[in-house]
Steps between C-alpha positions, in 0.01 A plus 500: 500500500751715310219700340339570840836601645554740210156652557587559866830664411341720235233599754768604750665717234158648416447590865835678521453680169149614591630649824774678306250644252286624789786709640365795305211525747523782754273584795509696825470164680542624858819701448653618826535850635863613470664680793854627442659611828833683513696609805758779467650781709176699479277222633265255328343540157210278387351471152174305468360385166131418545259369239191711435268199518628419850458858617146518367400200712605662830439864412155569344591864429834418338390612151460858629879520549541570126176693458447872437345565842793623713319457831396143418855423384643630828255289699589193293873560556449549874307172520775323303768639734307372803467156339872477422597615849275236655600209276870560428745558785876500549670481840867530589599343834129484583441872443251597225614703203233762429477511122382815322329391176507689171356412155757441227304424187321223316654226282362374169441150641238625745720555805513809717836601645501639855809603696549518875786658695609491864809613687547151653865393495623145448629436852386140547263228390222611265144371527271535197128428524246508217132408505423689179181377330481182711152598619370461142744239367654250741740384224649844443876540542730794555854469367733702725844577355731650761810682373794609711765634268544244221375204704132420425292252698153388392216352704140401430234610749162327499211400724713207619808718561384862543825624654869422477815592690783612272847433647775758458711256300412184307735208441488176303391322818214749543387440141517123546294509819246738355438322170508145634220612734323670205518177298359287782225755563415508129429126499327481838307824450380423147213253492546439127866395522419304816228298328725432203765348728233283666387399151853381422482274804165360385644446155785287637292328769789458746862586572644323198678553172186647348492778758871565445442534126194725547675732747818504291311590183310775682819636660704509177216678318417765759870567571562560129214743442556669838859581400407607146222729626708644785770612255254627242557228238134395502207735558148360529222709659359370828156527338606192300721323754257499793208338311737231366617430857135447596440279197808291582345398833180385330695306237704328769181390675358371172815299427481318835132423433588378152753260647238352733256469208771345279501805271140456388363682198237654729765703685646626174152590373427697821823696458423570132151628586639715781754657264235558236297689761801710600581578136139610445515725810826660384369552146187664642710735715377356829857407603812715458756251369692471168313252283826370345627405844176316576518320164853393589383369836218308331735343247743409775234330717353299213843385377623426850182310585529288187861421590404398855245252360771326294776480764485214756489609864839350577648505152622859478582653837631823340141596420460589868731795435328630186200686642687641806774622264267671252297682764808562712599744226192709581549471876857629462370812328260543792784457750694776321235762581632594847859526372407711197302744714805569717715610202817388673843584354668213313755441776218435750268323254725195467509444877129580537412260217697212649365564850139542385515179296653321798212623715247376243661154507508494880131594514411246232686214671354605835145473365574154358663383824212621719241347264675162500543501878133585556383235255727238659378588849134475396554166326678357804213602726228380264600286200279561198387260231631578149153608388489769770848618413386542140196696615714733711736558208198568276366751754836679515516505121155656495633779723789553257272508197241734655761736651710508183198570280379769741840674490524477124155651443537754783834623369370544147182692580503855357 
């Protein structure tokens, strides 16, 4: 018993260390377009930083912009101006600001800098709309940083939220409202986080102490890494975090299945074979994922599975918090993404962090409440025999395993 517990603890440490080692990885990974917008006495000034690989997708003749043919370069610039005018707009009090675009150079990291100017004055509410590159990448984001004097405000524009209204002044109440809503939307709008919360409910089986422990472990973990990442204390690339989030959903589904099968050796063998296949794919270059991180995950799953087989179902209730806690660390790093993109000043980051985390908890508890209410209503209308309940749980676990595996593989493809 003690030996199995030690293996599980060592495996957890291996998982955390492997993620730390993998921090050296760097990738483009869907980086957003940056739009810095400044209002002053002369009007509005916009600076866009656009990645070459994004521009090439929407502008077939983009390469001619830096070529020796002056006529082709002028045509490429004219086409780029038309694209920017169509897909990036600013309005003040409902009136459009006609931006005149000019090239301003090329950065070493593969971004082109373009500036736009207009004589629009800041006389009222500002509306910013961006649909840049959404026609070729529905996940693309534009980070809009609005500066008025020394007061910056940052917003993320996406396919889900293509335009925002920027108030003249922001207060603590405004930040609370905005980021509580962002936190709720992040849970409800993200299928991966949503399925993980449903998996926690399946793990506990009902509204009981087990569920409290699972949710508490998950909350403590994601709150810790969310805060550390938001203030720059921990930096892990999303190219590592997002696949682990997908894997966590599959592992959660497997654990529930293991419990029904009384932690059979067959389940552990299936997981070992699956990890061996993933390791082979990574070694062959078919998947883009640090092999040390995958080795850590493999070690963790084997050690944790061995520990589950030795612990009685009712003998150690704290084990219901272990897996949610470990993978909650990865989910917290994923939650930090929207906050990090906004590059808020420290005085706003504290309020935004608290409000965003509050929104995540509200969304998480809302999903659990709705799921329990629906399940209770169905059981009242049509009571099910225990065997059918087990089959339904197995079917839901299959969804978790398939979806989690799909996300892991999809997010690691080159």
